C-alpha positions, 0 to 999 in steps of 0.5 A: 341865778336865773335869767332875769327875764323869767317873769317878762321884766328886765333892768332896761324895762324898769329904767324905762318905767322910772322916766315915764313916772318921772314927775308923775310920782315922787322919789320918796325919802329914805329915813334912817331909825335909830331904834331898829338900827339899835335893834338889829345892831346895824343901820335900818333905813325906812323906805317911805313909800306911805308918803308917795302920791296916793299913799303907797307905791301903787301909783308907780305900776298903775301909771305906767300900765295905763300911760302905755295904753293906746288912745283906742284902749284909753278911749274904752276905759279901764277896769280894776280890782282892788282892797284900796291902794291899787284903786287910788293908784289906777283912778289918779293915773286914769285921770292924769292920762284921760281915761275913765276908770271903774274899780271893783272893791270887796265889801267891807273896804276901808271907808278913807280908800273907797272915797280916795278912790271916788275923789280921783274920779273913779267909779267904785263898785263893790263885789265879793269879800276878798280882792280875788272875788272882786278882780273876778267881777273886774275880768267879767266886766272887762269882757262885757265892755271892752275896758282894759283890766289893769291888774293889781300886780301881774303884768309887766308894766306894773311890776316894772313900775313897782320895781322903780322902788328897787332902783331908788333903794340902791341909790339912796342906800348904796351900801345895803346888804338886805332889803325888806319888802311886804308881799301880797300878790307880788308886784312890788317884791317881783319889781324890786328884786328883778331891779336889785338883783340885776345890779347887785346879786349880793343883796339879800331880798326878803319878802314878808307876808301876813300869816293868815294870808300867806299864799307864797310859802305854800305855792313855793313849796308846790312849785307854782301859784296855789290858792288859799283856801281862806285868809284872815289878817288886818293887812287888807293891802296884802290879803291876796289868795293866789300869787300871780304867774308872772310874779310867782316866777320873779319870787322864786328866781330872785327873792331869797326868802319869804317870812311871815308875821303874826297879827300881834306882831303887825300891831306892835310894828304899827304902833312902833312906827307911830311912836318911835318913827312919828310915821302913819303906816297901814298894817300891810306896809308895817309887815317888814318892820314886824319881821325885824322886831320878831328876829332882829338878829336875822338880817344882815345891815344895812337894811332897807325896809320898805313901808308900802303904804299909809292908808289905814281906815282911823277907826282901824288905827284905833283898834291896832293901837289898842291890840299893839299896846296889849301885845307890848304888855302896856294894856293889861287885863287881870282876873283876880279872886278876892274874899268878899269882905269889906276893904278887900278891893281897896287893898288889891287897888292900893297895892297895884297903884304902889307897884306903878300901874294905872287903873282903867277899869274895875268890874265885879263877878259873884255868879261863877260857880267856880267861887265859893260864896265868899269870893268875888272875882275882880276884873282889872284893866290896867296900863303898865309900862310893858312887858316886864313892868306887866310880869313884875305886877303879876309876881307882886300880887302873887307874892301878897297872896292874891289868886291871878287867873292865869288865863288873864 
């Protein structure tokens, strides 16, 4: 294993950061998940950073960074760029240390995150469509005004602050074998990996990225940080187009594996956390659970999964719930071709009712040129009990002679 100073952060730095944040951030709870434990075949425990102050782990690193500024530096104010979680952490830390804060957020940043950032006393400005573009604006602002840039992940103090999560995990789950961590720019997973590997090199550290914003696999293959040409994911908290230089070094040297998960998997994970764990977690915070659901046999237990944040826009939450229900087969859309005759629709609906599905919406179509003049296409939106029930319903319709569009 490489020297743990490869990213500029060592175990003593993280321990010092923990003393600095003591009383400022909370030691978040670890909750045992029975349903995930049954799935994996070993204990699975959830590190609930979604219950942290400001709703994410970001307040740890932000406070360490700003608290270590000189009085002269704090007097010039601080500036940051963030989709929301780092913004709130910086705003809170600035308020606690008496510094003014300006935060650049990408256009379309979640409204609750923007409002919370303003609520902590920061000025919010919008710049660009991604965190990387907002970060460029923050750099320009710092050069122009003298404000100190508080980078969202690529600074030793930020990494050390986030690494306190790793210290807590080893104390709360002393027999842990695998730690699963969401990864965006890499501040959290870098800090956690250094904290864990310095004490327990036998523990496997796995990072998880959204498939549509997975900068680490490409960068690791290239041997250095490589920017993504484009990103598309609901997980705005980890939508970072380029790893940091320091965080890349830590991930390269101390993280055992980087996995990616799809939007469908993230939706299922978020929905499962709501239903089974009674926890509100944002998409970025749920990617570790998505990885477990995708391949439960790939993780040696006990497994600790970091739920990195819970700041989700209610409008997005409603969309994700619908998406998750569809991905789980519990919200099903079918296109069925019927004879355009009296009672045909009633017979179809009766069969669906007998199969135990609930009809949410029905619409007719007669103008498709693929239909004959005596046929009608019926679009059905149904609620089922899951993927198995949905497949049984399809089979029952087919066995009864109904033509179900295979694309539906």
